Gaussian input, Z-matrix of N, CA and C with variables (Angstrom, degrees):
# hf/3-21g

backbone

0 1
 N
 C     1     B1
 C     2     B2     1     A1
 N     3     B3     2     A2     1     D1
 C     4     B4     3     A3     2     D2
 C     5     B5     4     A4     3     D3
 N     6     B6     5     A5     4     D4
 C     7     B7     6     A6     5     D5
 C     8     B8     7     A7     6     D6
 N     9     B9     8     A8     7     D7
 C    10    B10     9     A9     8     D8
 C    11    B11    10    A10     9     D9
 N    12    B12    11    A11    10    D10
 C    13    B13    12    A12    11    D11
 C    14    B14    13    A13    12    D12
 N    15    B15    14    A14    13    D13
 C    16    B16    15    A15    14    D14
 C    17    B17    16    A16    15    D15
 N    18    B18    17    A17    16    D16
 C    19    B19    18    A18    17    D17
 C    20    B20    19    A19    18    D18
 N    21    B21    20    A20    19    D19
 C    22    B22    21    A21    20    D20
 C    23    B23    22    A22    21    D21
 N    24    B24    23    A23    22    D22
 C    25    B25    24    A24    23    D23
 C    26    B26    25    A25    24    D24
 N    27    B27    26    A26    25    D25
 C    28    B28    27    A27    26    D26
 C    29    B29    28    A28    27    D27
 N    30    B30    29    A29    28    D28
 C    31    B31    30    A30    29    D29
 C    32    B32    31    A31    30    D30
 N    33    B33    32    A32    31    D31
 C    34    B34    33    A33    32    D32
 C    35    B35    34    A34    33    D33
 N    36    B36    35    A35    34    D34
 C    37    B37    36    A36    35    D35
 C    38    B38    37    A37    36    D36
 N    39    B39    38    A38    37    D37
 C    40    B40    39    A39    38    D38
 C    41    B41    40    A40    39    D39
 N    42    B42    41    A41    40    D40
 C    43    B43    42    A42    41    D41
 C    44    B44    43    A43    42    D42
 N    45    B45    44    A44    43    D43
 C    46    B46    45    A45    44    D44
 C    47    B47    46    A46    45    D45
 N    48    B48    47    A47    46    D46
 C    49    B49    48    A48    47    D47
 C    50    B50    49    A49    48    D48
 N    51    B51    50    A50    49    D49
 C    52    B52    51    A51    50    D50
 C    53    B53    52    A52    51    D51
 N    54    B54    53    A53    52    D52
 C    55    B55    54    A54    53    D53
 C    56    B56    55    A55    54    D54
 N    57    B57    56    A56    55    D55
 C    58    B58    57    A57    56    D56
 C    59    B59    58    A58    57    D57
 N    60    B60    59    A59    58    D58
 C    61    B61    60    A60    59    D59
 C    62    B62    61    A61    60    D60
 N    63    B63    62    A62    61    D61
 C    64    B64    63    A63    62    D62
 C    65    B65    64    A64    63    D63
 N    66    B66    65    A65    64    D64
 C    67    B67    66    A66    65    D65
 C    68    B68    67    A67    66    D66
 N    69    B69    68    A68    67    D67
 C    70    B70    69    A69    68    D68
 C    71    B71    70    A70    69    D69
 N    72    B72    71    A71    70    D70
 C    73    B73    72    A72    71    D71
 C    74    B74    73    A73    72    D72
 N    75    B75    74    A74    73    D73
 C    76    B76    75    A75    74    D74
 C    77    B77    76    A76    75    D75
 N    78    B78    77    A77    76    D76
 C    79    B79    78    A78    77    D77
 C    80    B80    79    A79    78    D78
 N    81    B81    80    A80    79    D79
 C    82    B82    81    A81    80    D80
 C    83    B83    82    A82    81    D81
 N    84    B84    83    A83    82    D82
 C    85    B85    84    A84    83    D83
 C    86    B86    85    A85    84    D84
 N    87    B87    86    A86    85    D85
 C    88    B88    87    A87    86    D86
 C    89    B89    88    A88    87    D87
 N    90    B90    89    A89    88    D88
 C    91    B91    90    A90    89    D89
 C    92    B92    91    A91    90    D90
 N    93    B93    92    A92    91    D91
 C    94    B94    93    A93    92    D92
 C    95    B95    94    A94    93    D93
 N    96    B96    95    A95    94    D94
 C    97    B97    96    A96    95    D95
 C    98    B98    97    A97    96    D96
 N    99    B99    98    A98    97    D97
 C   100   B100    99    A99    98    D98
 C   101   B101   100   A100    99    D99
 N   102   B102   101   A101   100   D100
 C   103   B103   102   A102   101   D101
 C   104   B104   103   A103   102   D102
 N   105   B105   104   A104   103   D103
 C   106   B106   105   A105   104   D104
 C   107   B107   106   A106   105   D105
 N   108   B108   107   A107   106   D106
 C   109   B109   108   A108   107   D107
 C   110   B110   109   A109   108   D108
 N   111   B111   110   A110   109   D109
 C   112   B112   111   A111   110   D110
 C   113   B113   112   A112   111   D111
 N   114   B114   113   A113   112   D112
 C   115   B115   114   A114   113   D113
 C   116   B116   115   A115   114   D114
 N   117   B117   116   A116   115   D115
 C   118   B118   117   A117   116   D116
 C   119   B119   118   A118   117   D117
 N   120   B120   119   A119   118   D118
 C   121   B121   120   A120   119   D119
 C   122   B122   121   A121   120   D120
 N   123   B123   122   A122   121   D121
 C   124   B124   123   A123   122   D122
 C   125   B125   124   A124   123   D123
 N   126   B126   125   A125   124   D124
 C   127   B127   126   A126   125   D125
 C   128   B128   127   A127   126   D126
 N   129   B129   128   A128   127   D127
 C   130   B130   129   A129   128   D128
 C   131   B131   130   A130   129   D129
 N   132   B132   131   A131   130   D130
 C   133   B133   132   A132   131   D131
 C   134   B134   133   A133   132   D132
 N   135   B135   134   A134   133   D133
 C   136   B136   135   A135   134   D134
 C   137   B137   136   A136   135   D135
 N   138   B138   137   A137   136   D136
 C   139   B139   138   A138   137   D137
 C   140   B140   139   A139   138   D138
 N   141   B141   140   A140   139   D139
 C   142   B142   141   A141   140   D140
 C   143   B143   142   A142   141   D141
 N   144   B144   143   A143   142   D142
 C   145   B145   144   A144   143   D143
 C   146   B146   145   A145   144   D144
 N   147   B147   146   A146   145   D145
 C   148   B148   147   A147   146   D146
 C   149   B149   148   A148   147   D147
 N   150   B150   149   A149   148   D148
 C   151   B151   150   A150   149   D149
 C   152   B152   151   A151   150   D150
 N   153   B153   152   A152   151   D151
 C   154   B154   153   A153   152   D152
 C   155   B155   154   A154   153   D153
 N   156   B156   155   A155   154   D154
 C   157   B157   156   A156   155   D155
 C   158   B158   157   A157   156   D156
 N   159   B159   158   A158   157   D157
 C   160   B160   159   A159   158   D158
 C   161   B161   160   A160   159   D159
 N   162   B162   161   A161   160   D160
 C   163   B163   162   A162   161   D161
 C   164   B164   163   A163   162   D162
 N   165   B165   164   A164   163   D163
 C   166   B166   165   A165   164   D164
 C   167   B167   166   A166   165   D165
 N   168   B168   167   A167   166   D166
 C   169   B169   168   A168   167   D167
 C   170   B170   169   A169   168   D168
 N   171   B171   170   A170   169   D169
 C   172   B172   171   A171   170   D170
 C   173   B173   172   A172   171   D171
 N   174   B174   173   A173   172   D172
 C   175   B175   174   A174   173   D173
 C   176   B176   175   A175   174   D174
 N   177   B177   176   A176   175   D175
 C   178   B178   177   A177   176   D176
 C   179   B179   178   A178   177   D177
 N   180   B180   179   A179   178   D178
 C   181   B181   180   A180   179   D179
 C   182   B182   181   A181   180   D180
 N   183   B183   182   A182   181   D181
 C   184   B184   183   A183   182   D182
 C   185   B185   184   A184   183   D183
 N   186   B186   185   A185   184   D184
 C   187   B187   186   A186   185   D185
 C   188   B188   187   A187   186   D186
 N   189   B189   188   A188   187   D187
 C   190   B190   189   A189   188   D188
 C   191   B191   190   A190   189   D189
 N   192   B192   191   A191   190   D190
 C   193   B193   192   A192   191   D191
 C   194   B194   193   A193   192   D192
 N   195   B195   194   A194   193   D193
 C   196   B196   195   A195   194   D194
 C   197   B197   196   A196   195   D195
 N   198   B198   197   A197   196   D196
 C   199   B199   198   A198   197   D197
 C   200   B200   199   A199   198   D198
 N   201   B201   200   A200   199   D199
 C   202   B202   201   A201   200   D200
 C   203   B203   202   A202   201   D201
 N   204   B204   203   A203   202   D202
 C   205   B205   204   A204   203   D203
 C   206   B206   205   A205   204   D204
 N   207   B207   206   A206   205   D205
 C   208   B208   207   A207   206   D206
 C   209   B209   208   A208   207   D207
 N   210   B210   209   A209   208   D208
 C   211   B211   210   A210   209   D209
 C   212   B212   211   A211   210   D210
 N   213   B213   212   A212   211   D211
 C   214   B214   213   A213   212   D212
 C   215   B215   214   A214   213   D213
 N   216   B216   215   A215   214   D214
 C   217   B217   216   A216   215   D215
 C   218   B218   217   A217   216   D216
 N   219   B219   218   A218   217   D217
 C   220   B220   219   A219   218   D218
 C   221   B221   220   A220   219   D219
 N   222   B222   221   A221   220   D220
 C   223   B223   222   A222   221   D221
 C   224   B224   223   A223   222   D222
 N   225   B225   224   A224   223   D223
 C   226   B226   225   A225   224   D224
 C   227   B227   226   A226   225   D225
 N   228   B228   227   A227   226   D226
 C   229   B229   228   A228   227   D227
 C   230   B230   229   A229   228   D228
 N   231   B231   230   A230   229   D229
 C   232   B232   231   A231   230   D230
 C   233   B233   232   A232   231   D231
 N   234   B234   233   A233   232   D232
 C   235   B235   234   A234   233   D233
 C   236   B236   235   A235   234   D234
 N   237   B237   236   A236   235   D235
 C   238   B238   237   A237   236   D236
 C   239   B239   238   A238   237   D237
 N   240   B240   239   A239   238   D238
 C   241   B241   240   A240   239   D239
 C   242   B242   241   A241   240   D240
 N   243   B243   242   A242   241   D241
 C   244   B244   243   A243   242   D242
 C   245   B245   244   A244   243   D243
 N   246   B246   245   A245   244   D244
 C   247   B247   246   A246   245   D245
 C   248   B248   247   A247   246   D246
 N   249   B249   248   A248   247   D247
 C   250   B250   249   A249   248   D248
 C   251   B251   250   A250   249   D249
 N   252   B252   251   A251   250   D250
 C   253   B253   252   A252   251   D251
 C   254   B254   253   A253   252   D252
 N   255   B255   254   A254   253   D253
 C   256   B256   255   A255   254   D254
 C   257   B257   256   A256   255   D255
 N   258   B258   257   A257   256   D256
 C   259   B259   258   A258   257   D257
 C   260   B260   259   A259   258   D258
 N   261   B261   260   A260   259   D259
 C   262   B262   261   A261   260   D260
 C   263   B263   262   A262   261   D261
 N   264   B264   263   A263   262   D262
 C   265   B265   264   A264   263   D263
 C   266   B266   265   A265   264   D264
 N   267   B267   266   A266   265   D265
 C   268   B268   267   A267   266   D266
 C   269   B269   268   A268   267   D267
 N   270   B270   269   A269   268   D268
 C   271   B271   270   A270   269   D269
 C   272   B272   271   A271   270   D270
 N   273   B273   272   A272   271   D271
 C   274   B274   273   A273   272   D272
 C   275   B275   274   A274   273   D273
 N   276   B276   275   A275   274   D274
 C   277   B277   276   A276   275   D275
 C   278   B278   277   A277   276   D276
 N   279   B279   278   A278   277   D277
 C   280   B280   279   A279   278   D278
 C   281   B281   280   A280   279   D279
 N   282   B282   281   A281   280   D280
 C   283   B283   282   A282   281   D281
 C   284   B284   283   A283   282   D282
 N   285   B285   284   A284   283   D283
 C   286   B286   285   A285   284   D284
 C   287   B287   286   A286   285   D285
 N   288   B288   287   A287   286   D286
 C   289   B289   288   A288   287   D287
 C   290   B290   289   A289   288   D288
 N   291   B291   290   A290   289   D289
 C   292   B292   291   A291   290   D290
 C   293   B293   292   A292   291   D291
 N   294   B294   293   A293   292   D292
 C   295   B295   294   A294   293   D293
 C   296   B296   295   A295   294   D294
 N   297   B297   296   A296   295   D295
 C   298   B298   297   A297   296   D296
 C   299   B299   298   A298   297   D297
 N   300   B300   299   A299   298   D298
 C   301   B301   300   A300   299   D299
 C   302   B302   301   A301   300   D300
 N   303   B303   302   A302   301   D301
 C   304   B304   303   A303   302   D302
 C   305   B305   304   A304   303   D303
 N   306   B306   305   A305   304   D304
 C   307   B307   306   A306   305   D305
 C   308   B308   307   A307   306   D306
 N   309   B309   308   A308   307   D307
 C   310   B310   309   A309   308   D308
 C   311   B311   310   A310   309   D309
 N   312   B312   311   A311   310   D310
 C   313   B313   312   A312   311   D311
 C   314   B314   313   A313   312   D312
 N   315   B315   314   A314   313   D313
 C   316   B316   315   A315   314   D314
 C   317   B317   316   A316   315   D315

   B1=1.4474
   B2=1.5141
   B3=1.3132
   B4=1.4603
   B5=1.5208
   B6=1.3070
   B7=1.4586
   B8=1.5204
   B9=1.3290
   B10=1.4630
   B11=1.5274
   B12=1.3205
   B13=1.4556
   B14=1.5198
   B15=1.3431
   B16=1.4585
   B17=1.5175
   B18=1.3170
   B19=1.4600
   B20=1.5271
   B21=1.3048
   B22=1.4609
   B23=1.5146
   B24=1.3155
   B25=1.4599
   B26=1.5203
   B27=1.3139
   B28=1.4528
   B29=1.5219
   B30=1.3101
   B31=1.4574
   B32=1.5159
   B33=1.3015
   B34=1.4549
   B35=1.5263
   B36=1.3030
   B37=1.4598
   B38=1.5150
   B39=1.3186
   B40=1.4647
   B41=1.5245
   B42=1.2984
   B43=1.4579
   B44=1.5307
   B45=1.3083
   B46=1.4558
   B47=1.5113
   B48=1.3383
   B49=1.4674
   B50=1.5267
   B51=1.3295
   B52=1.4621
   B53=1.5172
   B54=1.3117
   B55=1.4632
   B56=1.5246
   B57=1.3076
   B58=1.4634
   B59=1.5263
   B60=1.3203
   B61=1.4544
   B62=1.5266
   B63=1.3180
   B64=1.4619
   B65=1.5227
   B66=1.3163
   B67=1.4479
   B68=1.5192
   B69=1.3182
   B70=1.4574
   B71=1.5260
   B72=1.3202
   B73=1.4683
   B74=1.5308
   B75=1.3165
   B76=1.4661
   B77=1.5227
   B78=1.3422
   B79=1.4668
   B80=1.5275
   B81=1.3339
   B82=1.4641
   B83=1.5326
   B84=1.3204
   B85=1.4645
   B86=1.5316
   B87=1.3310
   B88=1.4632
   B89=1.5253
   B90=1.3205
   B91=1.4609
   B92=1.5157
   B93=1.3302
   B94=1.4651
   B95=1.5277
   B96=1.3102
   B97=1.4678
   B98=1.5230
   B99=1.3190
   B100=1.4667
   B101=1.5349
   B102=1.3070
   B103=1.4636
   B104=1.5243
   B105=1.3154
   B106=1.4635
   B107=1.5284
   B108=1.3398
   B109=1.4641
   B110=1.5316
   B111=1.3275
   B112=1.4669
   B113=1.5236
   B114=1.3236
   B115=1.4591
   B116=1.5183
   B117=1.3194
   B118=1.4559
   B119=1.5238
   B120=1.3293
   B121=1.4640
   B122=1.5267
   B123=1.3269
   B124=1.4642
   B125=1.5295
   B126=1.3183
   B127=1.4632
   B128=1.5311
   B129=1.3318
   B130=1.4597
   B131=1.5246
   B132=1.3202
   B133=1.4701
   B134=1.5303
   B135=1.3240
   B136=1.4734
   B137=1.5278
   B138=1.3155
   B139=1.4730
   B140=1.5326
   B141=1.3254
   B142=1.4729
   B143=1.5295
   B144=1.3111
   B145=1.4637
   B146=1.5255
   B147=1.3298
   B148=1.4638
   B149=1.5236
   B150=1.3270
   B151=1.4615
   B152=1.5278
   B153=1.3177
   B154=1.4634
   B155=1.5226
   B156=1.3349
   B157=1.4689
   B158=1.5242
   B159=1.3154
   B160=1.4652
   B161=1.5271
   B162=1.3211
   B163=1.4660
   B164=1.5220
   B165=1.3283
   B166=1.4651
   B167=1.5259
   B168=1.3265
   B169=1.4649
   B170=1.5239
   B171=1.3082
   B172=1.4620
   B173=1.5264
   B174=1.3340
   B175=1.4664
   B176=1.5260
   B177=1.3115
   B178=1.4664
   B179=1.5216
   B180=1.3318
   B181=1.4698
   B182=1.5215
   B183=1.3150
   B184=1.4596
   B185=1.5282
   B186=1.3003
   B187=1.4668
   B188=1.5281
   B189=1.3161
   B190=1.4720
   B191=1.5288
   B192=1.3176
   B193=1.4669
   B194=1.5236
   B195=1.3081
   B196=1.4654
   B197=1.5265
   B198=1.3221
   B199=1.4655
   B200=1.5283
   B201=1.3275
   B202=1.4698
   B203=1.5317
   B204=1.3116
   B205=1.4568
   B206=1.5321
   B207=1.3206
   B208=1.4663
   B209=1.5263
   B210=1.3286
   B211=1.4633
   B212=1.5287
   B213=1.3175
   B214=1.4729
   B215=1.5301
   B216=1.3226
   B217=1.4676
   B218=1.5315
   B219=1.3240
   B220=1.4649
   B221=1.5255
   B222=1.3381
   B223=1.4659
   B224=1.5181
   B225=1.3270
   B226=1.4654
   B227=1.5235
   B228=1.3348
   B229=1.4704
   B230=1.5241
   B231=1.3563
   B232=1.4550
   B233=1.5128
   B234=1.3248
   B235=1.4644
   B236=1.5299
   B237=1.3224
   B238=1.4549
   B239=1.5229
   B240=1.3161
   B241=1.4581
   B242=1.5283
   B243=1.3078
   B244=1.4585
   B245=1.5173
   B246=1.3054
   B247=1.4556
   B248=1.5166
   B249=1.3130
   B250=1.4576
   B251=1.5221
   B252=1.3182
   B253=1.4639
   B254=1.5252
   B255=1.3263
   B256=1.4623
   B257=1.5253
   B258=1.3212
   B259=1.4661
   B260=1.5176
   B261=1.2946
   B262=1.4565
   B263=1.5217
   B264=1.3039
   B265=1.4555
   B266=1.5210
   B267=1.3177
   B268=1.4618
   B269=1.5194
   B270=1.3040
   B271=1.4593
   B272=1.5277
   B273=1.3197
   B274=1.4715
   B275=1.5350
   B276=1.3627
   B277=1.4670
   B278=1.5343
   B279=1.3314
   B280=1.4620
   B281=1.5134
   B282=1.3216
   B283=1.4601
   B284=1.5320
   B285=1.3217
   B286=1.4660
   B287=1.5309
   B288=1.3157
   B289=1.4612
   B290=1.5281
   B291=1.3152
   B292=1.4672
   B293=1.5290
   B294=1.3140
   B295=1.4565
   B296=1.5321
   B297=1.2997
   B298=1.4649
   B299=1.5339
   B300=1.3364
   B301=1.4733
   B302=1.5282
   B303=1.3238
   B304=1.4677
   B305=1.5274
   B306=1.3188
   B307=1.4682
   B308=1.5359
   B309=1.3165
   B310=1.4736
   B311=1.5228
   B312=1.3245
   B313=1.4581
   B314=1.5243
   B315=1.3205
   B316=1.4667
   B317=1.5203
   A1=107.79
   A2=115.40
   A3=121.04
   A4=107.80
   A5=116.10
   A6=120.81
   A7=109.69
   A8=117.50
   A9=120.10
   A10=110.45
   A11=115.29
   A12=121.05
   A13=113.37
   A14=117.18
   A15=120.78
   A16=112.19
   A17=114.81
   A18=121.27
   A19=109.13
   A20=116.62
   A21=122.30
   A22=109.85
   A23=116.42
   A24=121.38
   A25=109.03
   A26=116.64
   A27=121.26
   A28=107.96
   A29=115.34
   A30=120.00
   A31=107.90
   A32=115.14
   A33=121.01
   A34=107.24
   A35=117.45
   A36=121.44
   A37=109.20
   A38=115.73
   A39=119.38
   A40=110.96
   A41=115.78
   A42=121.20
   A43=111.75
   A44=117.44
   A45=121.19
   A46=113.02
   A47=116.49
   A48=121.39
   A49=111.78
   A50=116.77
   A51=120.57
   A52=113.28
   A53=118.00
   A54=118.62
   A55=110.79
   A56=116.27
   A57=121.01
   A58=110.55
   A59=115.79
   A60=120.70
   A61=109.53
   A62=115.56
   A63=120.89
   A64=112.77
   A65=116.80
   A66=121.37
   A67=111.38
   A68=115.52
   A69=122.03
   A70=112.50
   A71=117.17
   A72=119.63
   A73=111.02
   A74=117.07
   A75=120.07
   A76=110.58
   A77=117.08
   A78=119.45
   A79=110.93
   A80=116.10
   A81=119.81
   A82=111.01
   A83=116.64
   A84=119.97
   A85=110.56
   A86=116.38
   A87=119.83
   A88=111.38
   A89=116.22
   A90=120.98
   A91=113.52
   A92=117.13
   A93=119.30
   A94=115.82
   A95=118.18
   A96=120.28
   A97=109.99
   A98=118.06
   A99=119.51
   A100=110.61
   A101=115.71
   A102=121.64
   A103=112.43
   A104=116.42
   A105=120.05
   A106=112.93
   A107=117.46
   A108=121.24
   A109=113.55
   A110=117.64
   A111=120.50
   A112=113.56
   A113=117.27
   A114=119.28
   A115=113.03
   A116=117.55
   A117=121.23
   A118=113.27
   A119=117.71
   A120=120.81
   A121=110.33
   A122=116.22
   A123=120.66
   A124=111.68
   A125=117.12
   A126=120.66
   A127=112.44
   A128=117.51
   A129=121.21
   A130=113.07
   A131=116.62
   A132=120.21
   A133=109.39
   A134=117.60
   A135=120.55
   A136=113.91
   A137=117.73
   A138=119.64
   A139=113.24
   A140=117.71
   A141=119.85
   A142=112.17
   A143=117.64
   A144=121.18
   A145=107.96
   A146=115.87
   A147=121.64
   A148=113.70
   A149=116.18
   A150=120.87
   A151=108.24
   A152=117.06
   A153=119.95
   A154=112.01
   A155=118.33
   A156=120.07
   A157=109.97
   A158=116.65
   A159=120.73
   A160=110.72
   A161=117.33
   A162=120.99
   A163=110.49
   A164=116.90
   A165=121.76
   A166=110.11
   A167=116.41
   A168=120.11
   A169=112.05
   A170=117.25
   A171=118.82
   A172=110.71
   A173=117.33
   A174=119.87
   A175=110.14
   A176=116.27
   A177=120.06
   A178=111.34
   A179=117.20
   A180=120.33
   A181=109.36
   A182=116.79
   A183=121.87
   A184=109.83
   A185=117.04
   A186=121.62
   A187=110.06
   A188=117.04
   A189=121.25
   A190=111.45
   A191=116.14
   A192=119.93
   A193=111.58
   A194=118.18
   A195=120.73
   A196=110.48
   A197=117.13
   A198=120.01
   A199=109.93
   A200=117.38
   A201=119.74
   A202=110.29
   A203=116.53
   A204=121.90
   A205=110.94
   A206=116.27
   A207=120.35
   A208=112.58
   A209=117.40
   A210=119.47
   A211=111.75
   A212=117.18
   A213=120.89
   A214=109.66
   A215=116.29
   A216=120.53
   A217=110.99
   A218=116.23
   A219=119.92
   A220=109.85
   A221=116.65
   A222=120.58
   A223=112.03
   A224=116.32
   A225=120.10
   A226=111.68
   A227=116.78
   A228=121.98
   A229=112.03
   A230=116.61
   A231=119.98
   A232=113.45
   A233=116.38
   A234=121.32
   A235=107.99
   A236=116.14
   A237=119.21
   A238=110.60
   A239=114.57
   A240=121.68
   A241=107.08
   A242=115.92
   A243=121.90
   A244=109.81
   A245=114.41
   A246=121.78
   A247=107.32
   A248=116.85
   A249=119.54
   A250=108.41
   A251=114.58
   A252=120.78
   A253=108.83
   A254=116.13
   A255=118.25
   A256=112.07
   A257=113.47
   A258=120.00
   A259=108.86
   A260=116.45
   A261=121.09
   A262=109.11
   A263=115.47
   A264=121.88
   A265=107.77
   A266=115.84
   A267=119.94
   A268=108.95
   A269=114.36
   A270=124.01
   A271=105.65
   A272=119.35
   A273=118.35
   A274=113.33
   A275=120.18
   A276=118.12
   A277=112.18
   A278=117.60
   A279=120.82
   A280=111.29
   A281=116.79
   A282=120.69
   A283=110.43
   A284=117.87
   A285=120.96
   A286=110.75
   A287=115.20
   A288=119.68
   A289=111.57
   A290=117.89
   A291=119.35
   A292=112.51
   A293=117.74
   A294=121.03
   A295=111.49
   A296=117.12
   A297=121.90
   A298=110.88
   A299=116.20
   A300=119.84
   A301=114.62
   A302=119.41
   A303=120.47
   A304=112.27
   A305=116.95
   A306=121.73
   A307=112.05
   A308=117.90
   A309=121.30
   A310=111.10
   A311=116.57
   A312=120.63
   A313=110.48
   A314=116.13
   A315=120.61
   A316=110.35
   D1=91.28
   D2=-179.55
   D3=-137.85
   D4=144.72
   D5=179.51
   D6=-104.16
   D7=159.78
   D8=177.19
   D9=-52.74
   D10=135.83
   D11=-178.55
   D12=87.88
   D13=-6.16
   D14=-179.00
   D15=-72.00
   D16=157.19
   D17=-179.32
   D18=-135.33
   D19=134.83
   D20=175.08
   D21=-122.33
   D22=148.77
   D23=-179.93
   D24=-140.73
   D25=131.01
   D26=172.41
   D27=-117.90
   D28=155.14
   D29=178.09
   D30=-111.30
   D31=121.26
   D32=177.55
   D33=-107.57
   D34=-134.91
   D35=-178.89
   D36=-163.83
   D37=149.82
   D38=173.45
   D39=-59.44
   D40=-22.95
   D41=-178.84
   D42=-60.12
   D43=-33.42
   D44=178.01
   D45=-67.96
   D46=-22.15
   D47=178.22
   D48=-90.14
   D49=-20.25
   D50=-174.78
   D51=-84.15
   D52=-18.83
   D53=-179.26
   D54=-74.45
   D55=162.82
   D56=179.06
   D57=-60.17
   D58=149.57
   D59=177.85
   D60=-62.36
   D61=143.80
   D62=-178.32
   D63=-99.01
   D64=-16.95
   D65=-179.04
   D66=100.71
   D67=155.47
   D68=-174.67
   D69=-61.13
   D70=-39.51
   D71=-177.57
   D72=-64.98
   D73=-46.00
   D74=179.81
   D75=-68.02
   D76=-41.14
   D77=176.99
   D78=-57.30
   D79=-41.51
   D80=178.88
   D81=-65.41
   D82=-40.45
   D83=177.69
   D84=-61.61
   D85=-45.47
   D86=179.48
   D87=-61.96
   D88=-35.25
   D89=-177.11
   D90=-76.65
   D91=-35.89
   D92=-166.88
   D93=-112.82
   D94=-13.23
   D95=-178.68
   D96=-66.36
   D97=131.18
   D98=176.90
   D99=-54.17
   D100=142.34
   D101=-175.95
   D102=-49.10
   D103=-45.24
   D104=-176.23
   D105=-67.72
   D106=-12.12
   D107=-178.96
   D108=-107.41
   D109=-3.58
   D110=-175.54
   D111=-55.44
   D112=-43.74
   D113=-176.75
   D114=-68.39
   D115=-8.14
   D116=175.17
   D117=-84.26
   D118=-8.08
   D119=179.34
   D120=-72.02
   D121=139.16
   D122=179.20
   D123=-57.14
   D124=-40.27
   D125=-177.20
   D126=-64.45
   D127=-19.91
   D128=179.84
   D129=-105.93
   D130=6.16
   D131=178.68
   D132=-64.35
   D133=140.58
   D134=-177.42
   D135=-51.35
   D136=-36.33
   D137=-178.11
   D138=-72.35
   D139=-14.11
   D140=178.25
   D141=-94.70
   D142=-11.40
   D143=179.24
   D144=-86.30
   D145=117.50
   D146=-172.40
   D147=-73.74
   D148=-42.10
   D149=-176.17
   D150=-164.98
   D151=-176.79
   D152=-176.47
   D153=-67.22
   D154=-33.27
   D155=176.69
   D156=-63.47
   D157=-45.76
   D158=178.50
   D159=-60.20
   D160=-42.49
   D161=178.40
   D162=-60.89
   D163=-43.77
   D164=179.51
   D165=-63.42
   D166=-47.25
   D167=-178.22
   D168=-62.34
   D169=-42.62
   D170=-178.52
   D171=-70.43
   D172=-33.17
   D173=175.77
   D174=-63.25
   D175=-41.67
   D176=180.00
   D177=-70.97
   D178=-36.76
   D179=175.82
   D180=-62.62
   D181=-43.03
   D182=178.61
   D183=-60.16
   D184=-44.30
   D185=178.43
   D186=-56.99
   D187=-48.76
   D188=-179.36
   D189=-59.88
   D190=-46.67
   D191=-177.40
   D192=-66.64
   D193=-38.26
   D194=179.64
   D195=-66.58
   D196=-39.19
   D197=178.27
   D198=-66.23
   D199=-41.00
   D200=177.71
   D201=-58.12
   D202=-45.29
   D203=-179.07
   D204=-65.28
   D205=-47.48
   D206=-178.36
   D207=-67.38
   D208=-26.36
   D209=-177.91
   D210=-60.59
   D211=-30.36
   D212=177.12
   D213=-65.11
   D214=-48.90
   D215=179.58
   D216=-62.24
   D217=-43.32
   D218=179.73
   D219=-62.96
   D220=-42.17
   D221=179.85
   D222=-59.89
   D223=-37.20
   D224=178.11
   D225=-65.03
   D226=-21.81
   D227=178.35
   D228=-96.21
   D229=3.87
   D230=-179.55
   D231=79.10
   D232=23.12
   D233=179.93
   D234=-124.80
   D235=174.51
   D236=178.27
   D237=-140.98
   D238=153.57
   D239=176.99
   D240=-140.15
   D241=138.19
   D242=-179.44
   D243=-134.50
   D244=158.73
   D245=173.80
   D246=-123.84
   D247=129.65
   D248=175.99
   D249=-106.04
   D250=149.51
   D251=-178.02
   D252=-126.35
   D253=85.10
   D254=-178.69
   D255=-67.25
   D256=158.51
   D257=174.01
   D258=-81.99
   D259=-150.47
   D260=-179.14
   D261=-69.05
   D262=130.14
   D263=179.19
   D264=-95.40
   D265=134.38
   D266=-179.08
   D267=-71.10
   D268=100.15
   D269=-179.58
   D270=-150.25
   D271=169.30
   D272=177.48
   D273=-54.04
   D274=-45.85
   D275=177.60
   D276=-64.89
   D277=-38.79
   D278=178.51
   D279=-63.97
   D280=-40.45
   D281=178.62
   D282=-63.87
   D283=-42.58
   D284=177.10
   D285=-61.30
   D286=-38.81
   D287=-177.95
   D288=-62.57
   D289=-41.52
   D290=-177.51
   D291=-76.63
   D292=-5.17
   D293=176.55
   D294=-90.72
   D295=-8.42
   D296=-177.20
   D297=-79.42
   D298=170.80
   D299=-179.01
   D300=-57.60
   D301=-27.82
   D302=-178.26
   D303=-82.36
   D304=15.35
   D305=-177.87
   D306=-49.91
   D307=-47.06
   D308=-177.95
   D309=-61.03
   D310=-39.33
   D311=178.87
   D312=-64.25
   D313=-44.42
   D314=-178.25
   D315=-67.98

């Protein structure tokens, strides 16, 4: 439900970009599967999720892909939708993260 000239924004995470590529078929599934059917996808089955980081990353990847897909529909209505993927946010958890061994990578 968007009107011409409308703008939508979602917040994802750089984490969704850092995970390994899933392939075009899975990206399309994440982008186009109706919300109520997402948990039926093999890639989102509990046994395929390795840990909480993997769950977070795939959720953010899904967010990015869904926004990419929806942006076409919104554009046809004269509106736009974007997803931003911020880096580390200066917060207590973010500060702890940059103190870890992967600090140079981050």
